[in-house]
C-alpha positions in Angstrom: -36.7 22.9 26.7 -34.9 21.3 29.6 -31.9 20.5 27.4 -31.8 24.0 26.2 -31.8 25.3 29.8 -28.9 23.0 30.6 -26.9 24.3 27.7 -27.5 27.9 28.6 -26.6 27.2 32.3 -23.4 25.5 31.1 -22.4 28.5 29.0 -23.0 30.9 31.9 -20.7 28.7 34.1 -18.0 28.7 31.4 -18.2 32.5 31.1 -18.1 33.1 34.8 -15.1 30.7 35.2 -13.2 32.5 32.5 -13.9 35.9 34.1 -12.8 34.7 37.5 -9.6 33.2 36.0 -8.7 36.4 34.1 -9.5 38.8 37.1 -7.4 36.8 39.5 -4.4 36.2 37.2 -1.1 37.6 38.4 1.2 39.5 36.0 4.9 39.4 36.2 6.7 42.5 37.7 8.8 43.5 34.8 8.2 44.7 31.3 11.8 44.5 30.1 13.2 45.3 26.7 16.5 43.6 25.8 18.7 45.4 23.2 21.9 43.6 22.1 24.6 45.5 20.2 27.0 43.0 18.5 28.6 45.3 16.1 32.1 44.7 17.5 31.8 40.9 16.8 32.1 39.6 13.2 32.3 36.3 11.4 29.7 34.7 13.8 26.3 33.3 12.9 23.3 35.4 13.9 21.5 32.5 15.5 23.3 32.6 18.8 22.6 36.3 19.3 18.9 35.9 18.4 18.7 33.0 20.9 20.4 35.1 23.6 18.0 38.0 23.0 15.0 35.7 23.1 16.2 33.8 26.2 16.9 37.0 28.1 13.6 38.5 27.2 11.7 35.5 28.4 13.8 35.1 31.5 13.1 38.7 32.7 9.5 39.0 31.7 8.0 35.6 32.3 9.4 34.9 35.8 7.6 36.0 38.9 10.4 37.6 40.9 8.4 38.2 44.1 5.1 37.1 45.8 3.5 40.4 45.1 0.6 40.8 42.7 1.1 43.2 39.8 -1.6 44.1 37.3 -0.5 44.2 33.6 -0.5 48.0 33.6 1.6 48.1 36.8 4.6 46.2 35.3 7.9 48.2 35.6 9.2 49.4 32.3 13.0 48.7 32.1 15.6 48.5 29.3 18.7 46.3 29.2 21.1 47.7 26.6 23.9 45.1 26.2 27.0 45.8 24.2 28.9 42.7 23.3 32.6 43.1 22.8 33.9 39.5 22.4 32.5 36.1 21.8 34.4 32.8 21.8 32.7 29.8 20.1 35.3 27.6 21.8 34.0 28.0 25.3 30.8 30.0 24.5 32.0 33.0 26.5 30.9 36.6 26.1 32.4 39.8 27.4 30.5 43.1 27.3 28.9 45.9 29.1 25.3 46.6 30.2 23.4 49.8 30.6 20.2 49.2 32.6 17.4 51.7 33.1 14.1 51.6 34.8 11.3 54.2 34.9 8.0 54.8 36.7 5.0 56.7 35.4 4.2 60.1 37.1 0.5 60.1 38.2 -1.9 62.1 36.0 0.6 62.7 33.3 2.2 61.0 30.3 5.7 61.5 31.8 7.9 58.7 32.9 10.6 59.4 35.5 13.9 57.5 35.5 14.3 55.7 38.8 17.5 53.7 38.1 20.2 53.9 35.5 23.6 52.3 35.7 26.4 51.3 33.4 27.9 47.9 34.3 31.2 47.4 32.6 31.6 43.8 33.6 28.7 42.0 31.9 30.6 38.8 31.2 29.0 35.3 30.9 28.8 32.0 29.1 25.8 31.1 26.9 25.0 28.4 24.3 22.3 28.7 21.7 19.9 26.2 23.2 20.6 26.9 26.9 17.6 27.0 29.2 18.1 29.9 31.6 17.3 29.0 35.2 17.8 30.7 38.5 17.8 29.3 42.0 18.4 31.9 44.7 19.8 29.4 47.1 22.3 28.0 44.7 23.8 30.7 42.4 25.9 28.9 39.8 25.5 30.9 36.6 26.8 34.5 36.2 24.3 35.5 33.5 21.2 34.6 35.4 22.8 36.0 38.6 23.4 39.4 37.0 19.9 39.5 35.6 18.3 38.4 38.9 20.3 41.0 40.7 19.1 43.8 38.5 15.5 42.5 38.5 15.4 42.6 42.3 17.2 46.0 42.4 14.7 47.5 39.9 11.7 46.2 41.7 13.0 47.2 45.2 13.8 50.7 44.1 10.5 51.1 42.4 8.8 50.1 45.6 10.9 52.7 47.5 9.3 55.4 45.4 5.8 54.2 46.4 6.2 53.8 50.1 8.9 54.8 52.6 11.6 52.1 52.5 9.0 50.0 50.8 11.5 47.9 48.8 13.6 46.7 51.7 12.7 43.0 51.5 13.2 42.9 47.7 16.5 44.8 47.9 17.7 42.3 50.5 17.0 39.6 47.8 19.4 41.5 45.5 21.9 41.6 48.4 21.5 37.8 48.7 22.3 37.3 45.0 25.4 39.5 45.4 26.6 37.5 48.4 25.9 34.2 46.8 27.8 35.2 43.6 31.1 36.0 45.4 32.6 32.7 44.4 31.6 32.7 40.7 34.9 34.1 39.7 33.5 37.0 37.7 34.2 40.7 38.1 31.5 42.9 39.6 30.6 40.9 42.7 33.6 41.4 45.0 33.1 43.2 48.2 35.0 46.5 48.5 36.6 46.0 45.1 34.9 49.2 43.7 32.5 51.8 44.8 30.4 51.2 41.7 30.2 47.5 41.2 27.1 45.4 42.0 28.1 44.6 45.5 28.8 48.2 46.4 25.6 49.5 44.9 23.3 47.1 46.9 25.4 47.2 50.0 25.1 51.0 50.1 21.4 51.0 49.5 20.9 48.7 52.5 23.3 50.6 54.7 21.5 52.5 57.5 23.4 55.6 56.6 21.8 55.6 53.2 18.2 55.6 54.5 17.9 59.3 53.8 18.5 58.6 50.1 15.9 55.9 50.1 13.5 58.2 51.9 14.3 60.8 49.3 13.1 58.4 46.6 9.6 58.4 48.2 9.4 62.1 49.0 10.7 63.1 45.6 8.5 60.8 43.5 5.3 60.2 45.5 5.0 63.5 47.3 6.6 65.6 44.6 6.3 64.4 41.0 3.1 62.6 41.5 1.4 65.8 42.8 2.7 68.1 40.1 -0.7 68.0 38.3 -2.5 69.0 41.5 -0.4 72.0 42.5 3.0 72.6 40.8 4.3 75.0 43.4 3.5 72.8 46.3 4.9 69.8 44.6 8.1 71.6 43.7 8.4 72.8 47.3 8.1 69.2 48.5 10.9 68.2 46.1 13.1 71.0 47.3 12.6 69.8 50.9 13.3 66.2 49.9 16.6 67.1 48.3 18.0 68.0 51.7 17.8 64.2 52.4 20.3 63.7 49.5 22.7 66.1 51.3 22.2 64.2 54.5 23.0 60.9 52.9 26.2 62.3 51.4 27.3 63.6 54.8 26.6 60.3 56.5 28.6 58.2 53.9 30.9 60.5 51.9 32.5 57.7 49.9 29.3 56.2 48.5 28.6 56.7 44.8 24.8 56.6 45.2 24.2 60.4 45.7 26.3 61.1 42.6 24.4 58.4 40.7 21.1 60.0 41.8 22.1 63.4 40.5 23.3 61.9 37.2 19.9 60.2 36.8 17.9 63.3 37.8 20.0 65.9 36.1 17.7 66.8 33.2 14.6 66.3 35.3 15.9 68.8 38.0 16.6 71.4 35.3 13.1 70.9 33.9 11.6 71.4 37.4 13.6 74.4 38.5 14.9 76.3 35.4 12.9 79.5 35.3 10.4 78.2 37.8 9.9 78.3 41.6 11.5 80.9 43.9 15.1 82.1 43.7 15.6 80.6 47.2 14.4 77.1 46.0 16.7 77.2 43.0 19.7 78.3 45.0 19.0 75.6 47.6 18.9 72.8 45.1 21.9 74.2 43.2 24.0 74.2 46.4 23.1 70.6 47.2 23.7 69.1 43.8 26.9 71.1 43.1 28.5 70.0 46.3 27.7 66.4 45.4 28.4 66.4 41.7 30.4 69.4 40.5 31.2 67.6 37.2 27.7 68.5 36.0 28.1 72.2 36.8 27.0 73.2 33.3 23.6 71.7 34.1 23.4 73.0 37.6 24.0 76.6 36.4 20.7 76.2 34.5 18.9 75.7 37.8 19.5 79.3 38.8 18.2 80.9 35.6 
């Protein structure tokens, strides 16, 4: 009987230990999907591309990018669509482009809102089939891991901005550090003031004080607007309308920044869904005036806001 009691006690201890281990585990921040299009490259073995896909997937999803604790269900869904244009077996170099996108769920709905979407035309790097991808923030020496780390921090920081006012500042600064530490790698996309849409320009503008209204917009639009649509659609829409004035303010404070235009490109379809045939004529006209001044190239979409 005593032996049986000991066995039962031991089993209880094992179960409790397992429960404590599982409840205190920390999930990684990202749930990244890597898609590689290699249709422009021929006469090359498939193995190197499979290895690249597997390595990138593991690198993005298995690394803990910050000290924050994320539950499994809180991981940020993001997609990295990579189009490879050239590959040299001589020096293991690749050239290509990347379209990166991240989304966040809207509370009390099945809808996911796009937070970030960007086309990087300079996704160039070196990679061998059996490379182990590593990243050291203090010593950036690999363009592939530098680019991936940059977008990881950018995605996490922007997601945090949608949850709290300027909530992603510390993580966005980590993206800025990557950009600064990558200046001497010799690859396009990192040079300061070389383009208004390269990696340096994007993160430099996000952290510029004049762009704080845009970052505040991310919170007002998502947390106070979209997340409350289920509670009261009219009130939530009015909150989004008011938040859009922050976009206009950001544009006025830094007219050469591409960020307000990028925001309207990202939110184009969503804004049409929110306002087309809905809300008051004053709301629709107000939002139309703001987005048209910022991004007239999308006028066909903006006209739908007024109908």
